[in-house]
C-alpha positions as CSV (number, residue, x, y, z in Angstrom):
1,M,-135.9,108.3,218.2
2,P,-139.0,109.6,216.3
3,L,-139.1,109.2,212.5
4,T,-139.8,112.3,210.5
5,A,-140.4,112.7,206.9
6,D,-136.9,114.2,206.4
7,K,-135.4,111.1,208.0
8,I,-137.5,108.6,206.0
9,F,-137.7,110.2,202.6
10,G,-134.6,112.5,202.6
11,I,-134.7,115.2,200.1
12,H,-137.4,113.7,198.0
13,A,-140.3,115.0,200.0
14,Q,-139.0,118.6,199.5
15,A,-138.2,118.0,195.9
16,M,-141.7,116.8,195.2
17,M,-143.2,119.9,196.8
18,L,-141.0,122.2,194.9
19,R,-141.6,120.3,191.6
20,S,-145.3,120.5,192.0
21,Q,-145.2,124.3,192.6
22,R,-142.9,124.7,189.6
23,A,-145.5,122.7,187.5
24,E,-148.1,125.3,188.5
25,V,-145.9,128.2,187.3
26,L,-145.2,126.4,184.0
27,A,-148.9,125.6,183.5
28,A,-149.7,129.2,184.0
29,N,-147.2,130.1,181.4
30,L,-148.7,127.7,178.9
31,A,-152.2,128.9,179.7
32,N,-151.1,132.5,178.9
33,A,-149.3,131.7,175.7
34,D,-151.6,133.9,173.7
35,T,-152.0,136.7,176.2
36,P,-150.4,139.9,174.9
37,G,-147.7,141.3,177.2
38,Y,-147.6,138.2,179.4
39,K,-144.1,137.5,180.8
40,A,-143.1,133.9,181.2
41,R,-141.8,133.0,184.7
42,D,-140.1,130.0,186.2
43,V,-139.0,128.9,189.7
44,D,-135.3,128.9,190.1
45,F,-135.4,125.3,191.3
46,S,-131.6,124.9,191.8
47,Q,-131.5,128.0,194.1
48,V,-134.5,127.1,196.1
49,F,-133.5,123.4,196.4
50,A,-129.9,124.4,197.5
51,T,-131.4,126.7,200.1
52,Q,-133.8,123.9,201.3
53,K,-131.0,121.3,201.3
54,G,-129.0,123.7,203.5
55,R,-131.8,123.4,206.1
56,Q,-132.9,127.0,205.8
57,S,-136.6,127.6,206.4
58,L,-139.0,128.9,203.8
59,A,-139.3,132.1,205.9
60,S,-135.9,133.1,204.7
61,L,-137.1,133.0,201.1
62,Q,-140.1,135.2,201.7
63,L,-140.2,139.0,201.2
64,K,-139.3,141.0,204.3
65,R,-141.7,143.7,205.4
66,S,-140.2,147.0,206.7
67,S,-143.6,148.3,207.8
68,S,-146.7,146.7,209.3
69,S,-148.8,148.4,206.6
70,H,-147.1,146.5,203.8
71,I,-149.1,143.6,202.3
72,S,-147.8,140.2,203.4
73,S,-146.5,137.9,200.7
74,D,-147.3,134.7,202.7
75,R,-150.0,133.3,200.4
76,G,-148.6,129.8,200.0
77,G,-147.8,128.1,196.8
78,A,-145.1,129.2,194.4
79,E,-145.3,132.8,195.6
80,N,-143.0,131.8,198.4
81,F,-140.2,131.0,196.0
82,P,-138.2,133.4,193.9
83,L,-139.7,133.5,190.4
84,R,-137.5,134.5,187.5
85,Y,-138.6,135.9,184.2
86,R,-137.7,133.8,181.3
87,N,-135.7,135.4,178.5
88,P,-137.3,134.5,175.1
89,M,-135.1,133.1,172.3
90,Q,-137.3,134.7,169.8
91,P,-139.3,137.7,171.1
92,S,-142.9,138.3,169.9
93,L,-144.3,141.6,168.7
94,D,-147.0,141.7,171.3
95,G,-144.6,141.5,174.2
96,N,-145.5,137.9,175.2
97,T,-142.4,136.0,176.2
98,V,-144.0,132.5,176.4
99,E,-142.5,130.1,173.9
100,T,-144.8,127.1,173.9
101,Q,-142.1,124.5,172.9
102,V,-139.8,125.7,175.6
103,E,-142.5,125.7,178.2
104,Q,-143.7,122.2,177.2
105,A,-140.2,120.9,177.3
106,A,-139.6,122.4,180.8
107,F,-143.0,121.0,182.0
108,T,-142.1,117.5,180.7
109,D,-138.7,117.6,182.3
110,N,-140.2,118.8,185.6
111,A,-142.8,116.0,185.5
112,L,-140.2,113.3,184.9
113,R,-138.1,114.6,187.8
114,Y,-141.2,114.7,190.0
115,Q,-142.0,111.1,189.1
116,A,-138.4,110.0,189.8
117,S,-138.6,111.6,193.3
118,L,-142.0,109.9,193.8
119,R,-140.6,106.5,192.9
120,F,-137.6,107.0,195.3
121,A,-140.0,108.0,198.1
122,E,-142.3,105.0,197.3
123,G,-139.3,102.7,197.5
124,K,-138.3,104.0,200.9
125,A,-141.9,103.6,202.2
126,R,-142.0,100.0,200.9
127,T,-138.7,99.3,202.7
128,L,-140.0,100.8,205.9
129,L,-143.2,98.8,205.7
130,T,-141.2,95.6,205.0
131,A,-139.2,96.3,208.2
132,I,-142.3,97.0,210.2
133,R,-143.9,93.7,209.1
134,G,-140.7,91.8,209.8
135,E,-140.5,90.2,206.4
């Protein structure tokens, strides 16, 4: 019976991948906090994770092309996941919807959750190494 990452790490490997891609989106929001007209976006983590947890492939989350002349959306990264526009609590006059405090809080929360998944995966790897060594 071969060991795969899914069997060893469970959902944590997928969670870390999704969390790292969400961090990229949140960082882009923070980088464009002063750009007029920029619309803040975020990965709908719960929807993507529920889909992944249900064992559906990433291909089901990608845009479907009805014609071969359409541009492919398969560019890797967060583009493969549905991004949602964030509704601002207090809209700005220049059309920018990035709220720095909200983005920083979301980035921090995402980083803490990434670190938790990393620690769970590290614990599983240590357990596996202990079993291999026969300790």
